[in-house]
N, C-alpha and C positions, 0 to 999 in steps of 0.2 A: 537589577544588577545590568551592568551595561559591557558589551564586550562589543569592539569596532574593530571588525576584520582581526579579531583577533583568536587565537586559540586558547579554549579555556579547557581545563577538566573538572568539571562537576565534583560537588560533595562526596565523599566519600558514599560506597553503597551502605557501609552500616547506617550512615545521616539520612539517606534516601528511605530506606526501611522503617525506620523510625517514624516517618510522616504516618505512615498506616494506622498508629497508635492511635490517633487524633483524630481519625477519619478523614483524611486527606485524600482529595479526589484527582481525577486524570479527565482528560478529554476524547475525543472521537479519533476514529481508526481508518485505515486503509480498508479497501474491496479487494478481492483477488488476490487473496493470499494461501497458503500450503502448510501444510503441517507435517510434511514429507519429512525424515529424518533420513542422515548421512549425507554428503557432500560429494560431489562430481570426482570421477575418476579420471574425466577427462584431460587430456593433456594439453597444452599449446604456451606458444608464445604471445607476446604484444610490448610492444614500444610502451614505455611507461614515462610520465610527466614527471612524475614524485614517487619518491620512494621513502619519504618521512613517516617515521613510525611516531614520533612525537613534535608535531612542527612548532615553529617558534612565534612569539609573537609580530604580526608583521605589521601594523596600523597603530597610529595616532589616537590616544582616549578624548576626543574631541566631541562626542554626541553625548547627550545626557540622557539617561534612562531612568525609568520610575518614577518621574515626575510627569510623565504624559508628553514630553517633547523631544521624545527620540527624533534625533536625525536620521532621515533615509541613508540605507549604509550600516547600521548598529543593529546588533543581535542582541535583544534585549529578553533576559529570562529570569523570574524569581530565583532566589538563592538555593531554595530547598523544593526539588522534585516532589510530587506528590504520587503516593501508590492508591491506587483507586480498588483493587482486586486482587487477593491474593490465591489465585487460580489459575494454573496452566491456559494459556490463551495462546492458539495456535491460527486465528483468524479474527477477522476484525471487518466490519460494515460500518459506515458511518449515514447518518440518517440526516433528513430533513423534516421540519415539523414534527407536529407530535411531542409526547410527553419523553419520549428517549431521543437522547443525542447519539447513542451509537448502540451496537450490540458486538458482543464477542462471542467466538467459538470457543469451546472447549470439552474435554474429556467429560464434563458435566452436561453438556446440552449447550443452548443460545440463552445467553445473560445478556439484557438490557441493561444500559446505564444512564443517569438523567444527569444534564450539567444543574447544579442547585445555584449557582451564580458565582463559585468561588472553588467547586469541587465536583466529582462524581460521585455518585452515587446508583450503587450497584443495586437491581431488583431479584427476584427471584428466577431463576433458570427457567424458559417457556416449557412445557409439556409437549412431548411431540417428535424430540430428537435427543440422541446421545452420541458422545463420540464425533463431534462435529470438525472436517476437515478443511471446509471454506464456506464463506457467506458471499451472497451479493444482493443488494438492495435497489429499490425504484417502486414504481405504483406499478404494479401488475394488472391490477384491476381496474385502472380509471377510475378510483373515489375521490382522488385528490391527496390522499394519505400514504404513508411509504410501509411496504411489504418488504419481507425479508425471505430471500430462499437459501436453506442451508443444504450442505453437502452431510450425509448422516454416513458415518462407516459401520455401525449398529446396523442400519437396515439396508448398506449397498443401494440407498437412492436420493432424491433430491427433495425436502418436504419444503412446502411452501407456509408460511405465517404471514396471514392478511393482516394490516396494522389497522387498529378502530381509533386511533388519535391517544388512547392513554395505554392501551394493550395490544396483546395480537391473538390472533384465533387461529387454530390449525387447520390448513386445508388439507388436500388430497398428496399424498406421496408422488412425484414421477419417478415411473419405473421406464425399465427397458434400455439403462447405460450400460451396463454389466459390470458395472464398478463404481462405487463414491467417488466424484472426481477431487481429485486435490487442489483446482483452482475452480473460482466463478470469477464471471465477469457478466454487468447488466449493461443495455444498450438496446436501441432500435437499430437493428443490423440491416433488415430489410427496408426499412423507410416508410411502412404503414402505419405510422403514430403509434403504435403498441410495442412494450418493451419486452425485449427477448432473454434469454441466458445463453450464454456459453458458457461450457464446462472442458476443462483438460483432464482425459484420462491418461493418469500416469501409465497405467498395465499396457494400455492397446497402442499407445502411441496416438492420440487422435484427439481431434477439437470436435466437440458435439453442439450444435446449436440447436437450440428449444425456443423455438416462435411464438411468441406471443399472441392472444387473439383479444387483447385490451381488457377481459372482462376474467382474469384471472386463471383462464386456461391456457394450455400450451400445447404444440403438435408434437408428434413422436420426433426425436433428435434426429438432425442431419448430421453425417459424420464427416470427416476429412483428416488425411493423413497431417500429422504436426511434425512429429520428430519423436527420437527416445527420451522418454522420462520427461513429458510435458509437465511441469511442477507450478507453474503459475503463468496468468493471465490478466490482462488490462486491457479495457476498452477505451476510446477516445477517437478523436476526429483526426483523419490521417491528409485525405485529398479534398477535404474542403466541401463535400458534397453532404446532404442532409441526412445521410445514412452514416452510423456508426461504425466503426471499424475495431479492430484486435490484433494485439500482439501476442503468442503464447512464448515461453521459454522452456527451452527443451535441455533439461541440463544433460541428459547423457550424449546428445550429438553434439553440441555446443553450437547450439543456432538459436533463431527467435523467429519462429514465422509470423509473416505479417497476412491477415486475411482481410481484405476491403470488402465491407460491406456493399451487397448487392439485393435486386430484388428477390432473388430466391433466398437470399439469406446471405451468403457470400461467394463471391468471385473463386478464381485459382489463386491459391497462396504464393507468396514469395517468401524465400529463403535468407537469412540474414546472418553471417557467420560471426561470430564473437569470439572466436581462437581458445574459447575456456567454456564452460558448461556454465549458462547465463542461471542466476539463483532467482530474478526477479527483473522487472522491467519496468518503466513508466513513459508515458508519452505528453507532449507540452511544446506548445510555442516559448521556447526560452527567452525569448523580449520580443517586442512588439515590430510587428512587419515580418519578422521571421516565418517560415514554414515549421511544421511539427517537427519535433527532433527525436529520436528514440533513444533513452538511458536505459543502460541495463548494468546490473554489476555480476561478476564471474566467480564463482568457486574455486576455479583452479585455471590460470594464476588468481590471486584474489586481486580484483582490477574494477574501476570503475571506467566505461566505458560510453562517450557521449556519440551518437551518429545523427549528424544533421538531414534531415529531410528534404526530397524536392519537391515536395507538394503533391506527389501522385504516388505515392507509394514505395519509394525507391531512398534509402539510407545510406551515407558515406562516413565509414567511421574515421573518428580523430585519434590520435595517440593515447592510449591509455592512462589513468591514473592508477597506480600502484596502492593497493590497502593494505594497512597492519596486520590484516585478520580476514578470516572467511566471512563474506557478508552473506546477508539474508532479506533483506527487503532494501527497495529503493522508493524515494518520492520527490516530488515535485511541487514546489510553494514558494511565494514571495515573502519569505521570511523578514525583510527588513523594511519593505515598503517601496524599494526604489523603483517598483516595474517589471523587474526581471525576475525570472522562476530560479531560484536556488536548486542545489541539490542536495536531500539528506541520505545517508545510507547508514543502514544497521547492522553493525558488526558484531556475528553469534557470542563469540569470547574471545575477552572476560566480558563482555556487554558495553557497546559504544555506540555514540550515535556520531556521526562525522558527517557536518556542514561545508558544502561548499559553495561558496559567494559564486555568482553570476554577477559581473559586473561589465554591461555592455557589451555579454555574449563572451568574456573572458572568465573562465571556471579557474577559481585558487581554494586550495585548504584553508577554510578560515576557523574552523570550531571544533573541539571534540568535547562530547558530554559524555559522562560515565553513568549508564543506566543497568539492568537488571541482567543477571548473569542467563544465558542462552536466549538473548533477547532474538526473534525471531519476523516479530510483525510492525509496520510502521504506518501510522495515521496521524496527518496534516488536516487540521481545520481550525477556523476561528470559533473557539467556544465563547471566550469572553466576551465577543464583541467589541474588541479593542481595535479592530482594523488588521491585527497580526497574528496568524495562525500559532495554537500550541502544538506540541509534538507529542504524538503518543507511541507509547512502544510496548509490545506484550512480549511475555516472555514463555516459551511451550516448555521449559525446563522442569525439573520435578516440583520446584518451588513454586514456579509460576510467578505472576506479577501482572498489574497495567500500570506503567509509569505516565505521568504527564508531566511535560516541562510548560509553564505558562507562562506566557508572554507577560513582558512588565516595561510597557515603553514609557 
């Protein structure tokens, strides 16, 4: 199916769910997501550049998709999205290497999924965690295999699962945070070559950093004030040094807190106002040569904001895009192969994926896909190896589900 800068509403949900009957699959997802329920009561206003609920077709159909010859600028997906898992999904973590392509967090625990070449296949839930709120992944013990950290609401702690290449073994629980984090992110925040974990503590309004030793152990948490109800966290490179940085979305206070990595873990945070409760955020250089930008979605008003960065940790807001419904997640990826990062937004109800095309730095609403009700989390990853990423969307509603939109160049 070819869509060239065109808005397309995917097959009806009943058609999409029917794909589950024949074992249809899905791909990998995002890290640092939250299962917290309820939307922000924070009020705010933002200038809008778009109020379209159902955008119209905007481009000529001059690209050919489905035969391997798609031109840059086309958004191509197979006609029927696949549903790989019918269970509530509140967190996703993408994996590199090994047999599992991703893991999801659900009330039943941590579930690994493998890409079979055309579909996702779910494995048995890992022993050791239930009621998983958040996930992060990385090689925490330095053996070259990807590990997973899960936030377990049942135990109120973090649990480390060490990868062995074809399965995971349960490590020690990480205690002392006072609550199970609503969001996790991984990165080398102190620049010592070992991966660390950052956790958003909703009830305390704190960000906690657990610095890794490179052998699978972590130092006691270092905490810093973030904001009211921090529900999402995302790591990335903001100021260009060797250390990872972190942004935390504070739903209750209408801010995103920026933590720059330093030798001690993090420096003094800076605060970016979003004029509404931010539900999620993403980091990335939108076009070649640009500084890393902050992209966020807010619950009230329903809006998408892009804030270009100055390369030193500062961000300046652009006019906001009004969204048709409450957003739950946002991600960045080059979906059309033109070298610029496009923006993907997940709308919770009735369940939509909205793609904003980035063309030489200018964003435009390009494509709307119908997905699962109660859509909550997003993953963007090239599972099929065709050079274009798949989109994965998890639902944390009663019926749950993990849906993948497979690229089709």
